[in-house]
C-alpha positions as CSV (number, residue, x, y, z in Angstrom):
1,X,-6.5,-3.4,-12.3
2,X,-7.3,-5.8,-15.5
3,X,-9.7,-8.4,-15.3
4,X,-8.6,-11.7,-17.4
5,X,-11.7,-13.8,-18.6
6,X,-11.7,-17.7,-17.3
7,X,-13.9,-20.6,-18.8
8,X,-13.8,-22.8,-15.7
9,X,-15.6,-26.2,-14.0
10,X,-15.9,-25.2,-10.4
11,X,-14.5,-25.7,-8.3
12,X,-10.8,-25.6,-9.0
13,X,-8.5,-28.1,-8.5
14,X,-7.9,-27.6,-4.8
15,X,-4.1,-25.9,-4.3
16,X,-1.1,-27.1,-3.1
17,X,1.1,-25.0,-2.2
18,X,3.6,-26.8,-3.1
19,X,3.2,-27.3,-6.8
20,X,4.3,-23.7,-6.7
21,X,7.5,-21.4,-7.3
22,X,9.2,-19.4,-4.9
23,X,8.4,-15.4,-6.3
24,X,10.1,-13.4,-2.8
25,X,11.5,-14.7,0.6
26,X,11.6,-13.1,3.8
27,X,14.9,-11.4,5.4
28,X,14.8,-14.2,8.0
29,X,13.9,-17.6,8.6
30,X,11.7,-17.3,11.7
31,X,8.1,-17.0,12.9
32,X,7.2,-13.3,12.4
33,X,9.1,-12.6,9.3
34,X,6.6,-12.2,6.2
35,X,6.8,-11.2,2.6
36,X,4.0,-11.3,0.5
37,X,0.3,-9.3,0.4
38,X,1.0,-9.3,-3.2
39,X,-1.2,-7.5,-5.7
40,X,-0.4,-7.9,-9.1
41,X,-1.1,-6.2,-12.5
42,X,-0.3,-7.3,-15.8
43,X,0.2,-5.5,-18.7
44,X,0.7,-7.3,-22.0
45,X,1.2,-4.6,-24.2
46,X,4.4,-3.2,-21.9
47,X,5.7,-7.1,-21.7
48,X,6.0,-6.7,-18.2
49,X,4.3,-7.5,-14.8
50,X,3.6,-5.0,-11.6
51,X,3.4,-6.1,-8.3
52,X,3.0,-4.9,-4.8
53,X,3.5,-6.5,-2.1
54,X,4.4,-5.9,2.1
55,X,7.4,-7.3,4.4
56,X,7.2,-7.9,7.7
57,X,8.9,-8.5,11.3
58,X,8.3,-9.6,14.5
59,X,6.4,-7.4,16.9
60,X,9.1,-5.6,18.9
61,X,12.1,-5.9,16.2
62,X,14.8,-3.0,16.6
63,X,14.9,-2.1,12.8
64,X,10.6,-1.5,12.9
65,X,8.0,-4.4,13.4
66,X,4.9,-5.5,11.6
67,X,4.1,-4.4,8.1
68,X,7.4,-1.8,7.9
69,X,8.4,-1.7,4.4
70,X,5.9,-2.0,1.1
71,X,7.2,-1.9,-2.0
72,X,6.2,-1.9,-6.3
73,X,8.4,-4.0,-8.1
74,X,8.3,-4.8,-12.0
75,X,9.1,-8.1,-14.1
76,X,9.1,-9.1,-17.3
77,X,8.5,-12.7,-16.5
78,X,6.1,-12.8,-13.8
79,X,8.5,-14.3,-11.2
80,X,11.8,-12.3,-11.0
81,X,11.1,-8.8,-10.1
82,X,13.0,-5.9,-9.5
83,X,12.0,-3.0,-7.2
84,X,11.2,0.6,-8.5
85,X,9.6,2.1,-5.7
86,X,9.3,1.5,-1.9
87,X,8.1,3.0,1.4
88,X,8.6,2.2,4.8
89,X,5.9,2.7,7.9
90,X,7.6,5.1,9.3
91,X,7.4,7.5,6.2
92,X,3.7,7.3,7.2
93,X,4.3,8.0,10.5
94,X,2.2,4.7,11.4
95,X,2.0,1.6,13.1
96,X,1.9,-1.1,10.3
97,X,1.2,-1.1,7.1
98,X,-0.9,-4.0,4.9
99,X,-1.9,-4.5,1.3
100,X,-1.3,-2.5,-1.6
101,X,-3.0,-2.5,-4.7
102,X,-2.0,-0.4,-8.2
103,X,-4.4,0.1,-11.7
104,X,-3.6,1.3,-14.6
105,X,-5.7,4.5,-15.6
106,X,-5.5,6.9,-18.6
107,X,-2.8,8.8,-18.3
108,X,-1.1,7.0,-15.7
109,X,-1.3,4.7,-12.6
110,X,-2.9,4.6,-9.4
111,X,-1.6,3.1,-6.3
112,X,-4.2,2.0,-3.3
113,X,-2.0,2.1,0.2
114,X,-3.4,0.2,3.7
115,X,-2.1,1.4,6.7
116,X,-2.7,1.9,9.8
117,X,-3.8,5.2,11.0
118,X,-2.0,7.0,13.9
119,X,-4.7,9.3,15.1
120,X,-6.8,6.7,15.5
121,X,-5.3,3.3,15.9
122,X,-7.8,2.4,13.0
123,X,-7.1,0.9,9.5
124,X,-7.7,3.5,6.3
125,X,-7.1,3.6,2.3
126,X,-5.3,5.9,1.0
127,X,-4.5,6.5,-3.2
128,X,-1.4,8.1,-4.7
129,X,-1.4,8.7,-8.6
130,X,1.5,8.9,-11.1
131,X,2.3,9.1,-14.6
132,X,4.5,5.7,-14.1
133,X,5.1,3.1,-11.4
134,X,8.2,4.3,-9.7
135,X,7.2,8.2,-9.3
136,X,4.5,7.6,-6.3
137,X,5.4,10.5,-4.1
138,X,3.9,9.5,-0.3
139,X,3.5,13.4,0.7
140,X,0.4,13.6,-1.6
141,X,-1.3,11.2,-0.6
142,X,-5.0,11.0,-0.7
143,X,-8.0,9.9,1.7
144,X,-9.7,7.0,0.4
145,X,-11.7,5.3,3.0
146,X,-11.2,5.5,6.7
147,X,-13.2,4.4,10.0
148,X,-15.1,7.2,10.0
149,X,-16.4,7.6,6.3
150,X,-17.3,3.6,6.2
151,X,-19.0,3.9,9.5
152,X,-17.0,0.9,10.8
153,X,-14.2,-0.1,13.3
154,X,-11.0,0.2,10.2
155,X,-11.2,-0.9,6.8
156,X,-7.9,-2.5,4.9
157,X,-6.1,-4.3,2.3
158,X,-8.0,-3.1,-0.9
159,X,-8.3,-4.8,-4.0
160,X,-9.2,-2.7,-6.8
161,X,-10.1,-3.3,-10.5
162,X,-12.5,-1.0,-12.8
163,X,-14.9,-2.5,-15.4
164,X,-16.6,0.1,-18.0
165,X,-16.2,3.4,-16.1
166,X,-16.9,2.2,-12.8
167,X,-14.0,1.7,-10.4
168,X,-14.4,-1.1,-7.8
169,X,-12.7,-1.2,-4.4
170,X,-13.1,-4.4,-2.5
171,X,-11.8,-4.5,0.7
172,X,-11.4,-5.8,4.2
173,X,-13.0,-4.4,7.0
174,X,-14.0,-4.6,11.1
175,X,-17.5,-4.2,12.0
176,X,-19.0,-2.2,14.3
177,X,-18.1,-3.1,17.8
178,X,-21.4,-4.5,19.6
179,X,-22.8,-2.3,22.3
180,X,-20.5,-3.8,25.0
181,X,-17.4,-3.1,22.9
182,X,-14.9,-1.4,24.7
183,X,-13.6,0.8,21.8
184,X,-10.2,1.8,24.1
185,X,-9.7,-2.0,24.1
186,X,-10.1,-2.9,20.6
187,X,-7.5,-0.5,19.3
188,X,-5.2,-0.5,22.4
189,X,-2.8,-2.7,19.8
190,X,-3.4,-0.8,16.3
191,X,-4.6,-3.8,15.1
192,X,-8.1,-5.0,15.8
193,X,-7.5,-7.7,14.0
194,X,-5.7,-9.3,15.9
195,X,-8.0,-9.0,19.1
196,X,-11.0,-10.8,18.8
197,X,-13.3,-8.1,19.4
198,X,-15.2,-8.1,16.2
199,X,-15.8,-9.5,12.6
200,X,-14.0,-8.7,9.4
201,X,-16.2,-9.3,6.7
202,X,-15.4,-7.7,2.9
203,X,-17.2,-4.6,2.0
204,X,-17.3,-2.7,-2.0
205,X,-16.6,0.6,-2.5
206,X,-17.4,2.3,-6.2
207,X,-16.4,5.3,-7.8
208,X,-15.7,7.0,-11.8
209,X,-12.2,8.4,-11.1
210,X,-10.5,5.9,-8.7
211,X,-10.8,9.2,-6.2
212,X,-13.9,9.6,-4.7
213,X,-15.6,6.7,-3.5
214,X,-19.5,5.4,-2.6
215,X,-18.9,2.4,0.5
216,X,-21.5,0.0,-0.2
217,X,-21.1,-1.8,3.0
218,X,-21.1,-5.3,3.3
219,X,-21.0,-7.8,-0.1
220,X,-19.4,-11.0,1.6
221,X,-20.3,-11.7,5.5
222,X,-18.0,-13.7,7.5
223,X,-19.8,-17.9,7.7
224,X,-20.7,-19.8,10.1
225,X,-18.0,-22.3,10.2
226,X,-14.1,-22.4,9.5
227,X,-14.4,-18.5,8.3
228,X,-16.6,-17.3,10.8
229,X,-14.3,-14.5,11.9
230,X,-12.7,-13.6,8.7
231,X,-13.8,-13.3,5.2
232,X,-11.1,-11.2,3.1
233,X,-11.9,-10.9,-0.7
234,X,-8.2,-10.8,-2.1
235,X,-9.5,-11.3,-5.6
236,X,-11.9,-11.5,-8.8
237,X,-11.6,-13.2,-11.8
238,X,-14.5,-12.8,-14.9
239,X,-16.1,-15.6,-16.1
240,X,-16.8,-16.5,-20.1
241,X,-20.5,-16.1,-19.5
242,X,-20.8,-13.5,-17.3
243,X,-20.1,-13.4,-13.4
244,X,-16.8,-13.5,-11.4
245,X,-15.1,-16.3,-9.7
246,X,-13.5,-14.8,-5.4
247,X,-10.5,-15.9,-3.7
248,X,-11.2,-14.7,0.0
249,X,-9.2,-15.5,3.0
250,X,-11.3,-17.1,5.8
251,X,-10.4,-17.5,9.5
252,X,-12.2,-19.2,13.0
253,X,-10.8,-16.7,15.4
254,X,-8.3,-14.3,15.5
255,X,-5.6,-17.2,17.1
256,X,-5.9,-17.7,12.9
257,X,-5.1,-14.2,12.0
258,X,-2.0,-14.3,10.6
259,X,-2.6,-18.2,9.4
260,X,-5.6,-17.6,7.3
261,X,-7.0,-20.0,4.3
262,X,-8.6,-19.6,1.0
263,X,-12.2,-20.0,0.1
264,X,-13.5,-19.5,-3.3
265,X,-17.0,-17.7,-3.8
266,X,-19.3,-16.3,-6.9
267,X,-20.9,-13.3,-7.7
268,X,-23.1,-11.9,-10.5
269,X,-22.3,-8.0,-9.9
270,X,-19.5,-7.9,-7.5
271,X,-22.5,-6.5,-4.9
272,X,-23.5,-10.2,-3.8
273,X,-21.1,-13.2,-3.2
274,X,-22.0,-17.0,-2.5
275,X,-19.7,-19.1,-1.1
276,X,-18.5,-22.5,-2.8
277,X,-16.7,-23.8,0.0
278,X,-18.9,-23.3,3.2
279,X,-17.4,-26.7,4.5
280,X,-13.8,-26.1,4.8
281,X,-10.9,-24.2,2.7
282,X,-10.1,-24.2,-1.1
283,X,-6.2,-24.8,-0.3
284,X,-4.1,-27.5,0.7
285,X,-2.4,-26.7,4.0
286,X,1.3,-28.0,3.7
287,X,2.3,-27.8,7.4
288,X,0.2,-28.3,10.7
289,X,0.3,-24.4,11.4
290,X,0.1,-23.4,7.8
291,X,-1.2,-21.3,5.8
292,X,-2.7,-20.1,2.2
293,X,-3.6,-16.4,2.1
294,X,-3.9,-13.3,0.3
295,X,-4.4,-15.1,-3.1
296,X,-3.7,-12.6,-6.3
297,X,-5.5,-14.8,-9.4
298,X,-5.1,-13.9,-13.1
299,X,-5.6,-15.7,-16.1
300,X,-2.9,-15.0,-18.8
301,X,-3.4,-16.8,-22.5
302,X,-5.2,-19.6,-21.3
303,X,-3.6,-20.5,-17.9
304,X,-4.0,-19.3,-14.3
305,X,-1.0,-17.3,-12.7
306,X,-2.1,-17.4,-8.7
307,X,0.5,-16.0,-6.7
308,X,-0.1,-16.1,-3.0
309,X,1.7,-15.5,0.6
310,X,2.1,-18.5,2.2
311,X,3.7,-20.3,5.5
312,X,7.3,-22.0,5.5
313,X,7.8,-25.0,7.9
314,X,10.3,-22.4,9.8
315,X,7.4,-20.3,10.7
316,X,8.1,-17.3,8.3
317,X,6.3,-16.2,4.9
318,X,7.1,-16.5,1.7
319,X,5.7,-15.5,-1.9
320,X,5.3,-18.4,-4.5
321,X,3.2,-18.5,-7.8
322,X,1.5,-21.4,-8.7
323,X,0.6,-21.9,-12.9
324,X,-1.8,-24.0,-14.5
325,X,-3.8,-24.5,-17.6
326,X,-7.2,-23.1,-17.4
327,X,-9.9,-26.2,-16.8
328,X,-7.2,-27.6,-14.9
């Protein structure tokens, strides 16, 4: 995923989700129906945007529940997208899928997918490769990061970017259980993030080919207040003069697992991050139980393009896009 460079005065004005455009709407107007969790690749030479997104249904839905479908879609204007590829959780034999991330590489594209491993109910990340974004073969997926390879209780929600010869994979992970923890109970629902058994910081892995990664562990730990349970970096923008601005999801407990809010952090090297929002989220919450999460931010022609998933008044989640001039 390419990174545009921004000149900004920190902190940015708080994001109000109502000052934005709807990009994708959920299939039903009820709690538990979500669409979003987007990752966007801008390709100006090809005059297109490539987006991955996830669809979710309530638990117990007869037609497939939780993260049941993920897709790759393309657009000329960054607002109206058309699906070119998709996968269901049944094709993976998985209880659920979450965020995907796509980047352009020499000769094609790499698509990183996160889903619950049916073998152990732990989240993992795999890789698919294709010459174009409509040609991924789920049967040819390759392991990238697992609970076993990272020494964690699961890893998911990759955000992948290239800087020079290095591919950086930023991901959320479930920290090791305390000594008194019950692993069977923690993974019984196939979603350790939703049971409060451990915390969920951000980790980093690096690679020279985008296939074989070295896991470096925690780069942004959980905080002490509103983000003391989860701190998940979702996207990164390079800053003029060096360094990076990161957008991360935070929550105070597993009860907020589905309704996280967004904070800001900065880093000089992607390995160590410092919070800019320790006292509270950067985003305005539009409803009493609302959320702004999975922010994917870009700077395009001097303008911020900020994609995010947010809660509607009916309890469903939709995907929106906010645009504003750099420096505003």
